C-alpha positions in Angstrom: -34.4 11.2 -17.7 -35.6 8.9 -20.5 -35.0 5.2 -20.7 -32.4 5.7 -23.4 -30.5 8.2 -21.3 -30.5 5.7 -18.4 -28.9 3.1 -20.7 -26.3 5.6 -21.9 -25.6 6.5 -18.3 -25.1 2.9 -17.4 -22.5 2.5 -20.2 -20.7 5.6 -19.0 -20.7 4.6 -15.3 -19.4 1.1 -16.2 -16.7 2.6 -18.4 -15.3 4.9 -15.8 -15.4 2.4 -13.0 -12.1 0.9 -14.1 -10.4 4.1 -13.0 -10.9 2.9 -9.4 -8.1 0.4 -9.9 -4.4 0.7 -10.5 -2.7 2.4 -12.2 -5.3 5.2 -11.8 -6.1 4.3 -8.1 -9.2 6.6 -7.8 -10.5 4.4 -5.0 -13.2 6.8 -4.0 -15.0 6.4 -7.4 -17.1 3.4 -6.5 -18.8 5.5 -3.8 -19.9 7.9 -6.6 -20.6 5.4 -9.3 -22.7 2.9 -7.4 -25.2 5.4 -5.9 -25.7 6.8 -9.4 -26.0 3.2 -10.7 -28.7 2.4 -8.1 -30.5 5.6 -9.0 -30.7 4.7 -12.7 -32.0 1.2 -11.8 -34.6 2.7 -9.5 -35.9 5.2 -12.1 -35.8 3.0 -15.2 -38.0 0.0 -16.1 -35.1 -1.5 -18.1 -33.2 -2.8 -15.1 -31.9 -5.9 -16.9 -30.4 -3.9 -19.8 -28.9 -1.3 -17.4 -27.2 -4.1 -15.3 -25.8 -5.9 -18.3 -24.6 -2.7 -20.0 -22.9 -1.5 -16.8 -21.1 -4.9 -16.5 -20.2 -5.1 -20.1 -18.7 -1.7 -20.4 -16.9 -2.1 -17.1 -15.2 -5.4 -18.2 -14.7 -4.3 -21.8 -12.8 -1.1 -20.7 -11.0 -2.8 -17.8 -10.0 -5.9 -19.9 -9.6 -4.3 -23.3 -6.0 -5.5 -23.3 -7.1 -9.1 -23.8 -8.0 -8.1 -27.4 -4.5 -6.7 -28.0 -2.9 -9.7 -26.4 -4.8 -12.2 -28.6 -4.3 -10.1 -31.7 -0.6 -9.3 -31.2 0.6 -12.5 -29.7 -2.1 -15.1 -30.0 -2.0 -15.5 -33.7 -5.7 -14.4 -34.1 -6.9 -11.6 -36.4 -8.2 -8.5 -34.8 -11.7 -9.4 -35.8 -11.5 -12.8 -34.2 -9.9 -11.3 -31.1 -12.7 -8.8 -30.7 -15.4 -11.5 -31.2 -13.7 -13.9 -28.7 -13.3 -11.2 -26.1 -16.8 -9.7 -26.6 -18.3 -13.1 -25.8 -16.1 -13.2 -22.7 -17.2 -9.7 -21.6 -20.9 -10.6 -22.1 -20.4 -13.6 -19.9 -18.7 -11.5 -17.1 -21.5 -8.9 -17.3 -24.0 -11.6 -16.3 -22.5 -11.4 -12.8 -24.2 -8.0 -12.4 -27.6 -9.5 -12.9 -28.6 -9.4 -9.2 -29.0 -5.7 -9.5 -31.7 -6.1 -12.1 -33.9 -7.5 -9.4 -33.2 -5.2 -6.5 -36.8 -3.8 -6.6 -38.1 -7.3 -6.1 -35.5 -8.1 -3.5 -34.2 -5.6 -1.0 -31.2 -3.7 -2.2 -29.3 -5.4 0.7 -30.2 -8.9 -0.7 -29.2 -7.9 -4.2 -25.8 -6.8 -3.0 -25.4 -10.0 -1.0 -26.3 -12.1 -4.1 -23.8 -10.1 -6.2 -21.0 -10.8 -3.7 -21.8 -14.5 -3.7 -21.6 -14.5 -7.5 -18.3 -12.6 -7.3 -16.9 -15.4 -5.1 -18.3 -18.0 -7.6 -16.5 -16.1 -10.4 -13.2 -16.9 -8.7 -13.8 -20.6 -9.1 -16.2 -21.1 -12.1 -14.7 -22.6 -15.2 -11.2 -22.5 -13.6 -12.0 -19.0 -12.2 -11.3 -15.4 -13.1 -11.5 -13.0 -10.1 -9.7 -10.2 -12.0 -11.3 -6.7 -11.3 -13.3 -7.9 -8.3 -14.6 -4.7 -6.7 -12.7 -5.2 -3.5 -9.3 -5.1 -5.3 -9.9 -1.4 -5.9 -9.6 -0.5 -2.3 -6.1 -1.6 -1.3 -5.0 2.0 -0.9 -8.2 3.2 0.7 -7.3 3.7 4.4 -11.0 3.9 5.4 -11.7 0.2 4.6 -8.4 -1.6 3.9 -8.0 -3.1 7.3 -11.0 -5.3 6.6 -9.0 -7.5 4.1 -7.5 -9.6 6.9 -10.9 -10.3 8.4 -13.3 -10.8 5.5 -11.0 -10.8 2.4 -11.3 -9.0 -0.9 -14.9 -10.1 -1.6 -15.8 -8.9 1.9 -14.4 -5.5 1.0 -16.5 -5.7 -2.2 -19.5 -6.0 0.1 -18.5 -3.0 2.1 -18.1 -0.8 -1.0 -21.6 -1.7 -2.1 -23.2 -1.4 1.3 -21.6 2.1 1.9 -22.7 3.1 -1.6 -26.2 1.9 -0.9 -26.3 3.8 2.4 -25.2 7.0 0.5 -27.9 6.4 -2.0 -30.6 5.9 0.7 -29.4 9.0 2.6 -30.2 11.0 -0.5 -33.4 9.1 -1.3 -35.0 9.4 2.2 -34.2 12.3 4.5 -35.8 10.5 7.4 -33.2 7.7 7.2 -30.3 10.0 6.4 -28.9 10.2 10.0 -29.1 6.4 10.4 -27.4 5.8 7.0 -24.6 8.2 7.8 -24.2 6.7 11.3 -23.8 3.2 9.8 -21.2 4.5 7.3 -19.3 6.1 10.2 -19.6 2.9 12.2 -18.1 0.8 9.3 -15.2 3.2 8.9 -14.6 3.4 12.7 -14.5 -0.3 12.9 -11.8 -0.4 10.2 -9.5 1.7 12.4 -10.4 -0.4 15.5 -9.3 -3.5 13.6 -5.9 -1.9 13.1 -5.8 -0.6 16.7 -6.5 -3.9 18.4 -4.9 -6.4 16.1 -2.0 -8.4 17.7 1.5 -7.5 16.8 2.7 -9.5 13.8 4.9 -12.5 14.5 8.0 -11.9 12.4 11.2 -13.8 11.9 14.4 -12.3 13.4 16.3 -12.5 10.1 15.4 -10.6 6.9 15.8 -12.3 3.6 18.0 -10.3 1.2 16.6 -10.8 -2.3 17.5 -9.8 -5.8 14.7 -9.6 -8.4 15.8 -9.7 -12.1 13.7 -7.8 -14.7 15.0 -8.5 -18.2 12.5 -6.4 -20.1 12.3 -8.7 -23.0 9.5 -7.8 -25.5 6.9 -10.5 -26.1 7.3 -9.8 -29.8 10.9 -11.2 -29.7 10.7 -13.5 -26.7 10.2 -16.7 -28.7 12.2 -15.6 -31.8 15.0 -18.2 -32.1 17.3 -15.5 -33.6 17.0 -13.4 -30.4 17.7 -16.1 -27.8 21.4 -15.4 -27.4 20.6 -11.7 -26.8 18.1 -12.6 -24.1 20.5 -15.0 -22.4 23.2 -12.3 -22.3 20.8 -9.8 -20.7 20.0 -12.2 -17.9 23.6 -13.3 -17.4 24.5 -9.6 -16.9 21.7 -9.1 -14.4 22.7 -12.3 -12.6 26.3 -11.0 -12.2 25.0 -7.7 -10.8 22.7 -9.4 -8.2 23.9 -9.1 -4.6 21.1 -10.9 -2.7 21.3 -14.2 -0.9 18.3 -15.3 -3.0 18.2 -14.3 -6.7 15.0 -14.7 -8.6 14.4 -14.8 -12.4 10.9 -14.1 -13.8 8.6 -16.7 -15.4 10.1 -18.5 -18.4 13.0 -16.1 -18.3 15.0 -17.9 -21.0 12.9 -19.0 -24.0 14.3 -22.5 -24.1 13.5 -25.8 -22.4 15.5 -26.0 -19.2 17.5 -28.9 -20.4 18.7 -26.9 -23.4 20.1 -23.9 -21.4 23.6 -22.9 -22.8 26.8 -23.5 -21.0 27.6 -19.8 -20.3 24.2 -19.3 -18.5 24.6 -22.5 -16.4 28.2 -21.4 -15.5 26.9 -18.0 -14.3 24.3 -19.7 -12.2 26.9 -22.1 -10.7 29.2 -19.2 -9.8 26.4 -17.7 -7.7 25.6 -21.0 -6.1 29.2 -21.4 -5.1 28.9 -18.1 -3.3 26.2 -19.7 -1.2 23.4 -18.0 -3.1 20.0 -19.5 -3.9 18.9 -19.0 -7.5 15.2 -19.4 -8.6 14.8 -19.7 -12.4 11.4 -19.7 -14.1 11.5 -22.1 -17.0 9.7 -24.7 -19.2 10.4 -28.3 -18.3 9.9 -31.5 -20.2 8.8 -34.7 -18.5 8.1 -37.8 -20.6 6.8 -35.7 -23.5 4.8 -33.4 -21.3 5.7 -29.7 -20.9 5.4 -27.9 -17.6 5.7 -24.3 -16.6 7.7 -24.2 -13.5 10.7 -23.0 -11.5 13.9 -24.6 -10.2 15.4 -23.5 -6.9 19.1 -24.2 -7.2 21.2 -24.3 -4.1 24.6 -25.7 -3.2 23.6 -29.1 -2.0 20.4 -29.8 -3.8 17.7 -28.5 -6.1 14.0 -28.0 -5.4 11.2 -27.6 -8.0 7.8 -25.9 -8.3 5.4 -26.6 -11.2 2.5 -24.4 -12.1 -0.8 -26.0 -11.2 -3.4 -23.4 -12.3 -2.8 -23.0 -16.0 -4.3 -20.2 -18.1 -7.1 -21.6 -20.3 -6.6 -20.7 -24.0 -3.1 -19.5 -23.2 -1.2 -22.5 -21.7 -3.7 -25.1 -22.6 -6.9 -25.5 -24.6 -9.9 -27.0 -22.9 -12.1 -29.6 -24.7 -9.6 -30.1 -27.5 -11.3 -33.3 -28.5 -14.3 -31.1 -29.6 -12.8 -27.8 -30.5 -9.2 -28.6 -31.4 -9.8 -27.8 -35.1 -11.1 -24.4 -34.2 -8.2 -23.6 -31.9 -5.7 -24.5 -34.7 -7.5 -22.2 -37.2 -7.8 -19.2 -34.8 -4.9 -19.2 -32.3 -1.2 -19.8 -32.5 0.4 -19.4 -29.0 3.9 -20.7 -28.0 3.8 -23.5 -25.4 0.0 -23.7 -25.3 0.1 -27.4 -24.7 1.3 -27.3 -21.1 0.2 -29.8 -18.4 -0.2 -29.4 -14.6 2.1 -31.5 -12.4 0.9 -35.0 -11.3 2.2 -34.3 -7.8 1.1 -31.4 -5.7 3.7 -28.8 -4.8 5.0 -28.3 -1.3 6.3 -25.3 0.7 9.9 -24.6 -0.3 12.5 -24.0 2.3 15.1 -21.4 1.5 17.6 -20.4 4.2 15.3 -21.7 6.8 12.4 -19.6 5.5 9.2 -21.3 4.4 8.3 -20.0 0.9 5.1 -20.3 -1.0 5.8 -20.1 -4.7 3.4 -19.3 -7.5 3.7 -18.5 -11.2 2.0 -15.8 -13.3 -1.8 -15.4 -12.6 -1.8 -18.2 -10.0 -1.3 -15.4 -7.5 -4.7 -13.9 -8.1 -6.4 -17.0 -6.6 -7.0 -17.5 -2.9 -6.2 -21.2 -3.3 -2.6 -20.4 -4.3 -2.1 -19.1 -0.8 -4.2 -21.5 1.2 -2.2 -24.6 0.0 0.9 -23.0 1.5 -0.6 -22.2 4.8 2.8 -22.5 6.6 4.6 -20.1 4.3 6.3 -17.0 5.8 6.9 -15.3 2.5 5.3 -15.6 -1.0 7.3 -15.4 -4.3 5.6 -14.8 -7.6 7.3 -15.3 -11.0 5.4 -13.5 -13.8 5.6 -12.5 -17.4 3.1 -9.7 -18.1 4.8 -8.6 -21.3 1.8 -10.1 -23.2 -0.2 -7.0 -22.2 2.3 -4.3 -23.4 1.8 -0.9 -21.8 -1.9 -1.5 -20.8 -3.1 -1.3 -17.2 -3.0 -5.1 -16.9 0.4 -5.3 -15.1 -0.7 -2.7 -12.6 -4.0 -4.5 -12.1 -2.1 -7.7 -11.5 0.1 -5.9 -8.9 -2.9 -4.6 -7.0 -4.4 -8.1 -6.7 -1.1 -9.3 -5.2 -1.3 -6.3 -2.9 -4.8 -7.4 -1.7 -3.6 -10.9 -1.1 -0.8 -9.6 1.0 -3.3 -7.7 3.1 -5.6 -10.7 3.5 -2.8 -13.0 4.7 -0.5 -10.3 6.2 2.4 -12.0 4.4 5.1 -10.3 2.3 5.0 -11.0 -1.5 8.0 -10.5 -3.8 7.3 -10.4 -7.6 9.9 -11.0 -10.2 8.6 -10.1 -13.6 9.9 -9.8 -17.2 8.7 -6.3 -18.0 7.0 -5.2 -14.7 5.7 -4.7 -12.2 8.7 -6.2 -10.3 8.0 -5.2 -6.7 8.3 -6.0 -3.0 5.0 -5.9 -1.1 5.3 -6.0 2.7 3.2 -8.0 5.2 0.8 -5.0 5.5 0.2 -5.0 1.8 2.2 -1.8 1.2 4.4 -1.6 -1.9 7.8 -0.9 -0.5 10.0 -1.1 -3.6 9.4 -1.5 -7.3 11.2 -1.2 -10.6 9.9 1.1 -13.3 8.0 -1.0 -15.9 9.7 -1.7 -19.2 13.2 -1.2 -17.9 16.1 -3.6 -17.4 17.4 -3.9 -13.9 17.8 -5.6 -10.5 15.6 -4.8 -7.5 17.6 -5.3 -4.3 15.4 -5.7 -1.2 15.3 -7.0 2.3 12.1 -8.9 2.9 10.7 -9.3 6.4 9.1 -12.7 6.7 6.1 -13.3 8.9 4.6 -16.2 10.8 1.3 -14.4 11.5 -2.0 -15.9 10.7 -5.0 -13.6 10.1 -8.7 -14.4 10.7 -9.0 -14.7 6.9 -6.1 -17.2 6.8 -7.7 -19.3 9.5 -11.3 -19.2 8.5 -11.4 -18.0 4.9 -14.8 -16.9 3.7 -16.7 -18.3 6.7 -17.1 -14.8 8.5 -18.2 -13.3 5.2 -20.7 -16.2 4.6 -22.2 -15.5 8.0 -22.7 -11.8 7.2 -24.2 -12.7 3.8 -26.6 -15.2 5.4 -27.9 -12.5 7.8 -28.2 -10.0 4.9 -30.4 -12.3 2.9 -32.8 -12.7 5.8 -32.5 -9.1 7.0 -35.9 -8.4 5.4 -37.5 -10.2 8.3 -36.1 -7.7 10.9 -37.1 -4.1 11.3 -33.7 -2.6 10.4 -33.8 -4.1 7.0 -36.3 -1.5 5.8 -33.4 0.9 5.7 -32.1 -0.8 2.5 -35.4 -1.6 0.9 -36.5 0.8 -1.8 -40.2 0.9 -1.9 -41.0 4.2 -3.6 -40.0 5.3 -7.0 -37.9 8.5 -7.1 -39.4 11.2 -9.2 -37.7 11.8 -12.5 -36.9 15.4 -11.7 -34.6 14.4 -8.9 -31.2 16.1 -9.3 -29.3 13.1 -7.9 
């Protein structure tokens, strides 16, 4: 295979990798793609180009919807949207650079370095862990018990290690038995985790919840002529709701909370008088500052939550003192001048249940769960209408699924257009509404007081594993994952 074909192969492999994630859920694909990727790297002298191209095509196909979002709803032209997103895709592709050096490092060390960079990606420049490899394995029964031990990035590590072992079993017949034995050991341990883990500590009472999905198109959401129609949709849904807790999605009504109309407020009060709790996602004003938040209305008092992790370039613009003029020329996004709260949020108590609340893409971050360590249930309010019928809403759902597995806590998601769903404490999706439909999802959520190893220790177990991987070259067993000989080009791998 010529160098040009290796480059084309890298582009193809990166492009199809996105099918590992929801809504396609071909979770076995990484175990085919990465051995082929390692093969191309091993055969070609253009390892840097192959690594970057693989990453670029993976993120550009997996996140193509960002272009549509910026073009359709961000006020930018299609050309500007493509330029902005292409720069972002190039930046994300740099996180695949460790694989360009896997002949100088051991393959094991290159994998460990990649996983470290994937963790850094969750925090760097406010963070963007979307499409981390481990998120693709939520429905893979062969590895998904590892989430509660080493987290999603740890599962990324397992995917790559298993792929490397498959690659080496092909590359070297003398190491095939040992490679396959290690794969069986990893999978067997996954089932042992499930077999020996303690019974979850659950509350005696379930929480009956109604999730409202208004299905308001982003194209009309902030149209002042359509506000009354949107209010009527949600009043109708509110009147249908039967749960003891009724949850609206993020910014359900396109008005400041203080400007909500009388008929809406009366409908909410009627539910409160029935001893219901009502959670409403809204925009709030405080001394000239705007906050994305939620009010939890109950009979005797109200509680509040305000979004802390804002979306850069969506809810606020970084470095406006330097680039403000550029933002004004390129982008026009409603309520893009939001501010985080000055006071940190606390766990919210609803009907004697400790609830951790988060809004929109806050739920993709580990920190959004760590700060509510005492929560027995997590609630997410989201508006993914920005992404139309792209895979984005399903990708978002799968990340929530992975977080539920990590913490063994149920998560309920109230969304505008989907995916409104109930994920149980094992990370399984129990109920969901069809996307782009109007309706109420009635569910009974089983709360949990359990604390996993990942809850208690975070990435520490994973860091220990990565530390030993980096220094594995100094022990005899490391030679298993060190590629020393070039595979002949006529290989039929």
